[in-house]
Backbone as a chain_set.jsonl record, in Angstrom:
{"seq": "MNTKLTLRMDDSLIKSAKYYSAQSGKSVSRIVADYFTVIKNEQLDDSHHLTPAVRTLKGLLSNTDAGEADYFKHLEEKYL", "coords": {"N": [[-66.307, -45.126, 21.824], [-66.438, -47.216, 24.581], [-65.409, -50.469, 25.395], [-65.778, -53.436, 27.232], [-63.082, -55.37, 28.528], [-61.664, -58.407, 29.364], [-59.031, -59.544, 31.308], [-56.657, -62.059, 32.029], [-54.491, -62.704, 34.586], [-51.573, -63.345, 36.603], [-52.028, -63.621, 40.126], [-50.297, -62.118, 41.802], [-49.365, -60.181, 40.067], [-51.701, -58.796, 39.498], [-52.219, -57.774, 42.04], [-50.021, -56.054, 42.29], [-50.598, -54.295, 40.189], [-52.952, -53.112, 41.115], [-51.993, -51.843, 43.394], [-50.178, -50.02, 42.24], [-52.042, -48.577, 40.792], [-53.527, -47.346, 42.836], [-51.509, -45.736, 43.931], [-50.849, -44.066, 41.806], [-53.183, -42.832, 41.152], [-54.683, -43.485, 38.996], [-57.007, -45.523, 37.249], [-56.896, -49.113, 36.921], [-57.782, -49.897, 34.429], [-57.306, -47.533, 32.956], [-54.526, -47.408, 33.1], [-53.805, -49.729, 31.677], [-54.922, -49.063, 29.192], [-53.375, -46.798, 28.576], [-50.897, -48.032, 28.317], [-51.329, -49.704, 26.088], [-51.701, -47.716, 24.216], [-49.141, -46.621, 24.101], [-47.773, -48.814, 22.995], [-49.034, -48.926, 20.509], [-48.214, -46.456, 19.421], [-45.459, -46.881, 19.343], [-45.271, -48.772, 17.367], [-45.647, -47.251, 15.148], [-43.394, -45.778, 15.154], [-40.121, -45.736, 13.879], [-38.08, -46.656, 15.457], [-38.94, -48.659, 17.116], [-37.887, -51.119, 17.734], [-35.88, -50.72, 19.53], [-34.783, -50.854, 22.917], [-36.428, -49.349, 25.777], [-34.522, -47.98, 27.394], [-32.329, -47.614, 25.658], [-33.582, -46.12, 23.686], [-33.97, -43.688, 25.008], [-31.427, -42.711, 24.966], [-30.836, -42.304, 22.331], [-29.634, -40.207, 19.829], [-28.418, -38.498, 21.582], [-25.773, -37.568, 21.416], [-25.765, -36.171, 19.072], [-25.345, -33.459, 18.53], [-22.687, -32.99, 18.961], [-19.109, -33.163, 18.516], [-17.976, -35.551, 19.092], [-16.323, -38.596, 18.549], [-15.394, -41.887, 17.36], [-12.702, -42.146, 18.025], [-12.532, -40.531, 20.288], [-14.012, -42.051, 22.062], [-12.395, -44.367, 22.305], [-10.16, -43.189, 23.46], [-11.227, -42.401, 25.907], [-11.754, -44.945, 27.007], [-9.129, -45.939, 27.238], [-8.052, -44.133, 29.13], [-9.68, -44.718, 31.274], [-9.245, -47.435, 31.893], [-6.5, -47.911, 31.898]], "CA": [[-67.071, -46.145, 22.502], [-65.649, -48.074, 25.464], [-65.829, -51.859, 25.425], [-65.19, -54.176, 28.337], [-62.052, -56.335, 28.177], [-61.294, -59.238, 30.504], [-57.649, -59.993, 31.251], [-56.283, -63.07, 33.013], [-53.107, -62.492, 34.997], [-51.147, -63.899, 37.878], [-52.554, -62.868, 41.265], [-49.326, -61.138, 42.3], [-49.339, -59.093, 39.1], [-52.933, -58.026, 39.726], [-52.016, -57.036, 43.287], [-49.091, -54.967, 41.975], [-51.307, -53.333, 39.347], [-53.885, -52.368, 41.97], [-51.177, -50.971, 44.24], [-49.725, -48.931, 41.374], [-53.227, -47.79, 40.487], [-53.825, -46.507, 44.004], [-50.432, -44.756, 44.087], [-50.821, -43.118, 40.687], [-54.475, -42.163, 41.017], [-55.295, -43.909, 37.737], [-57.62, -46.845, 37.318], [-56.148, -50.157, 36.215], [-58.202, -49.796, 33.029], [-56.607, -46.399, 32.345], [-53.121, -47.795, 32.982], [-53.72, -50.682, 30.563], [-55.195, -48.311, 27.965], [-52.191, -45.983, 28.308], [-49.843, -48.932, 27.845], [-51.658, -50.092, 24.716], [-51.46, -46.534, 23.389], [-47.692, -46.562, 23.906], [-47.443, -49.874, 22.042], [-49.526, -48.496, 19.202], [-47.342, -45.387, 18.943], [-44.148, -47.448, 19.05], [-45.362, -49.476, 16.096], [-45.538, -46.226, 14.122], [-42.056, -45.221, 15.266], [-39.147, -46.643, 13.261], [-37.133, -47.158, 16.447], [-39.671, -49.498, 18.079], [-37.09, -52.287, 18.079], [-34.939, -50.342, 20.572], [-35.306, -50.928, 24.277], [-36.709, -48.003, 26.289], [-33.294, -47.333, 27.863], [-31.553, -47.204, 24.483], [-34.351, -45.081, 23.007], [-33.732, -42.408, 25.682], [-30.073, -42.261, 24.631], [-30.733, -42.087, 20.89], [-29.467, -38.818, 19.424], [-27.844, -37.722, 22.678], [-24.525, -36.942, 20.999], [-25.893, -35.693, 17.694], [-24.873, -32.079, 18.399], [-21.301, -32.908, 19.414], [-18.141, -33.67, 17.548], [-17.385, -36.764, 19.656], [-16.227, -39.678, 17.577], [-14.89, -43.177, 17.821], [-11.391, -41.921, 18.642], [-12.796, -40.023, 21.634], [-14.469, -43.193, 22.852], [-11.236, -45.199, 22.613], [-9.332, -42.424, 24.404], [-11.913, -42.521, 27.194], [-11.515, -46.305, 27.517], [-7.728, -46.03, 27.65], [-7.896, -43.381, 30.386], [-10.443, -45.369, 32.332], [-8.76, -48.765, 32.259], [-5.033, -48.007, 31.946]], "C": [[-66.118, -47.005, 23.338], [-66.255, -49.464, 25.487], [-65.099, -52.563, 26.548], [-64.199, -55.216, 27.815], [-61.689, -57.101, 29.442], [-59.87, -59.738, 30.298], [-57.413, -61.029, 32.336], [-54.796, -62.907, 33.294], [-52.854, -63.185, 36.318], [-51.638, -63.005, 39.021], [-51.587, -61.799, 41.771], [-49.219, -59.939, 41.362], [-50.567, -58.195, 39.264], [-52.786, -57.178, 40.987], [-51.097, -55.84, 43.053], [-49.773, -53.88, 41.151], [-52.257, -52.483, 40.18], [-53.134, -51.414, 42.894], [-50.706, -49.761, 43.437], [-50.889, -48.0, 41.033], [-53.556, -46.834, 41.629], [-52.78, -45.405, 44.17], [-50.477, -43.672, 43.008], [-52.124, -42.334, 40.532], [-55.172, -42.469, 39.704], [-55.921, -45.277, 37.94], [-56.741, -47.851, 36.577], [-56.516, -50.125, 34.736], [-57.464, -48.676, 32.298], [-55.134, -46.739, 32.123], [-52.93, -48.738, 31.8], [-53.943, -49.956, 29.237], [-54.001, -47.441, 27.588], [-51.062, -46.842, 27.753], [-50.1, -49.349, 26.395], [-51.451, -48.925, 23.751], [-49.975, -46.387, 23.095], [-47.261, -47.6, 22.877], [-47.853, -49.467, 20.635], [-48.614, -47.436, 18.606], [-45.958, -45.9, 18.6], [-44.152, -48.188, 17.725], [-45.247, -48.498, 14.934], [-44.139, -45.629, 14.065], [-41.047, -46.214, 14.696], [-38.146, -47.208, 14.248], [-37.804, -48.076, 17.463], [-38.896, -50.74, 18.49], [-36.058, -51.983, 19.162], [-35.581, -50.486, 21.942], [-35.567, -49.506, 24.775], [-35.45, -47.267, 26.75], [-32.46, -46.82, 26.694], [-32.264, -46.059, 23.762], [-34.127, -43.716, 23.661], [-32.364, -41.848, 25.349], [-29.913, -41.882, 23.159], [-30.655, -40.59, 20.575], [-28.801, -37.939, 20.456], [-26.582, -36.963, 22.258], [-24.59, -36.34, 19.606], [-25.363, -34.274, 17.493], [-23.448, -31.91, 18.909], [-20.375, -33.418, 18.312], [-17.427, -34.915, 18.075], [-17.413, -37.877, 18.623], [-15.676, -40.938, 18.205], [-13.544, -43.024, 18.526], [-11.554, -41.406, 20.073], [-13.223, -41.144, 22.561], [-13.289, -44.069, 23.25], [-10.302, -44.499, 23.601], [-9.928, -42.517, 25.808], [-11.649, -43.893, 27.809], [-10.096, -46.479, 27.999], [-7.494, -45.324, 28.982], [-8.585, -44.081, 31.547], [-9.776, -46.652, 32.812], [-7.24, -48.914, 32.304], [-4.447, -47.144, 33.007]], "O": [[-65.096, -47.467, 22.83], [-67.472, -49.617, 25.586], [-63.919, -52.303, 26.784], [-64.441, -55.861, 26.795], [-61.434, -56.494, 30.482], [-59.54, -60.287, 29.246], [-57.92, -60.887, 33.448], [-53.96, -62.96, 32.393], [-53.775, -63.558, 37.044], [-51.659, -61.78, 38.894], [-52.009, -60.7, 42.129], [-49.009, -58.813, 41.81], [-50.464, -56.972, 39.176], [-53.177, -56.011, 41.008], [-51.356, -54.745, 43.551], [-49.557, -52.69, 41.38], [-52.355, -51.273, 39.976], [-53.594, -50.3, 43.145], [-50.819, -48.622, 43.889], [-50.728, -46.78, 40.993], [-53.829, -45.655, 41.405], [-53.119, -44.272, 44.511], [-50.179, -42.507, 43.272], [-52.161, -41.301, 39.863], [-56.137, -41.8, 39.336], [-55.419, -46.09, 38.716], [-55.944, -47.481, 35.715], [-55.65, -50.307, 33.88], [-57.044, -48.85, 31.154], [-54.562, -46.4, 31.087], [-52.001, -48.568, 31.011], [-53.229, -50.208, 28.266], [-53.648, -47.351, 26.412], [-50.355, -46.433, 26.831], [-49.184, -49.344, 25.573], [-51.069, -49.129, 22.599], [-49.591, -46.066, 21.97], [-46.47, -47.297, 21.984], [-47.094, -49.649, 19.684], [-48.275, -47.499, 17.425], [-45.337, -45.407, 17.659], [-43.135, -48.224, 17.033], [-44.799, -48.873, 13.851], [-43.745, -45.046, 13.055], [-41.112, -47.406, 14.999], [-37.428, -48.151, 13.917], [-37.285, -48.254, 18.565], [-39.222, -51.356, 19.505], [-35.419, -52.906, 19.667], [-36.781, -50.265, 22.102], [-34.988, -48.555, 24.25], [-35.321, -46.063, 26.525], [-31.942, -45.705, 26.744], [-31.614, -45.131, 23.281], [-34.095, -42.698, 22.969], [-32.154, -40.639, 25.437], [-28.95, -41.209, 22.792], [-31.506, -39.81, 21.003], [-28.635, -36.741, 20.226], [-26.357, -35.838, 22.702], [-23.552, -36.029, 19.022], [-24.968, -33.924, 16.381], [-23.044, -30.8, 19.254], [-20.808, -34.015, 17.327], [-16.379, -35.292, 17.551], [-18.404, -38.069, 17.917], [-15.516, -41.035, 19.421], [-13.282, -43.705, 19.518], [-10.803, -41.798, 20.966], [-12.828, -41.173, 23.727], [-13.185, -44.474, 24.408], [-9.723, -45.143, 24.475], [-9.199, -42.692, 26.784], [-11.354, -43.993, 29.0], [-9.861, -47.09, 29.041], [-6.816, -45.858, 29.86], [-8.107, -44.03, 32.68], [-9.747, -46.924, 34.013], [-6.746, -49.963, 32.718], [-3.228, -47.113, 33.175]]}, "num_chains": 1, "name": "protein.A"}
């Protein structure tokens, strides 16, 4: 069942949302619903406290043998 929801936002934000809506081919309602779905799913995820940028990096080096010593060696080579 779909229920109507009224949101109050700054005019410039509404203008941006409508522009994005036109560019993406999704209604503003769909965009808001998708965002709320993401929030809901993040609450179920134990890493919800991580920023989106950090979350994309999580586990990136899990299949390597890189360690702290490698990191310090990289810093020495970069800055010395």
